[in-house]
N, C-alpha and C positions, 0 to 999 in steps of 0.2 A: 504493500500500499504506499510505503514512503516514496517509492519512486513514481508512484502514480499521481502524487500531489502536484497540482498544476502551479507553476510560477504565475503569481498575479501581478497585475499593474498597480500594486499597492506596496509600500515600503515593507521590507521583511522585518521580522522581530524574532527575538529569541523564544519561540515556542516550545512548550513542553509537551512532548508526546509519550504515551505510556499504553501498554497493552493490558487490558483488563478483560477477563473472561473471553479471551480470543477476539476482542474488538479493539481496535486502535481508537484511543481516545485523545482529546486535547485539553490542557489545562485552560479553564475559563477564568479570568481574573476578575470578572464581574460577579458571577454566581459562586466563585471560589470552589469549584469542583471540576473534576474530569467529565467531559461531555464525549459521547460518541462522534467520532470524526466522520463527516459527510462532506461531499464537496460544498454545500450550502453552509455547513458550519465552518469551514475553513475560510470561506469568504467573510462570514460574520466575525470571526475572530480577528482577521486581518483588518476589517473595517473598524472594529472597536479600538484596536491599537492604533490605527491611523488617526481616529478622532482624539484619542488622548495624547499621543505623541506629537502630532503634526499640527493639531487645531487647539490644543489645550483645553479639552472638555474634561471635567473632573469625573473620574470613574465613579464617584458616589452619586453622580446625577444621571448615570446611564443605567437602564433596565433592559434585559433581554427577554425575549419570548414572552411578552405580556399578552394576556387574554383580553378580547373585546367581544362585544355582542353585536354582530352584524347581521341584520334581517333574521333576527332570532336563531342565528347560527354562531357557535363558538369560533372564533378565529384568533390568530396570533399575530401581532407584529413581531418583527425580528429584532429591532433596536428601537428604544424610546430614549430621548435625551430630554431632560427637563432643565429649566433655568433655576436660578437660585432661590426663586419664590415658590417652586414647586410646580410651576405651570409647564405644560408639555411644550418643548421648543421645536423638536424634530422627531420625526418618524423615519426610519431607514428600513426598506424591504431589500433583503438579500437573496440572490438567486445564484445556483451553481455557475461556475465560469463558462460552461457550455450552453447555457440558457440565453437566448437572445433577449435584450431588453426591448421587448415589443410594446405596442399599444396595450395589450391585455395585461402585461406586468405593471405598467403605469396606471391602468385603470383600477386594478386590485389595490394598490396602494393608495390612490386617490379615494376609493371607497372607503377604505379603513379610516382614512383621515377626515372623511365627512362625519364619522362618529367622533373621532379624537380631537379634532380641530387644532393640530399643531400648526406652528407658523411655517416650518420647513418641511418639505416632502423630499426624500432622496431614495433612488433605487440604484443598486449596483450588482453586478455579477463578479466583481473583483477586477475585471479587465477595464471597464468603463463605468462611469456613474452619471447620473443626471440628478441635479438638485434644483428645486424651485421653490420660491417664496410664495405662500398663499396669501392673497388679498381677499379677506372674507367678506369685506364690505362691497367690492364690486365683483365678487364671485369669479376671480381669475387667478392664474397662475403665471408667475414670471420666472423664466428659466435662468440660472445663474451659471456662470463659468466655473466657480469654485464653491466648496462648502462655506458657510458663515464661520468666522472665528468666534470661539465662545467668548 
């Protein structure tokens, strides 16, 4: 599995891998436990470290795999980032590197954000990302070139 891990277009970090019950796991600094390593988890962990190391997001304000009720169905966001007042600042939807960031991926994240009302919405497959700022008053999205600095 180690040789199958795709090099992402995100800064590398000193990840900790461990085999548990014949499954390769990666240490999650947010949840403080080993998580089964899937291609999506590989992207999520890299993106979290990118937020912390490159954009100064405090890890205490990041929450992973949070539940939400969308159309009476239980869904999960990959990454939620809160501001210092406890308001949801940004949601990030992560996909495996081989998943194209299509309109359906963006629609999924935007639907979640209709419930959550985050200021920023980001999607990434580890190779590219798209981030937009939500203007709730005028009901529009403004795409950004970079992530907002915390």
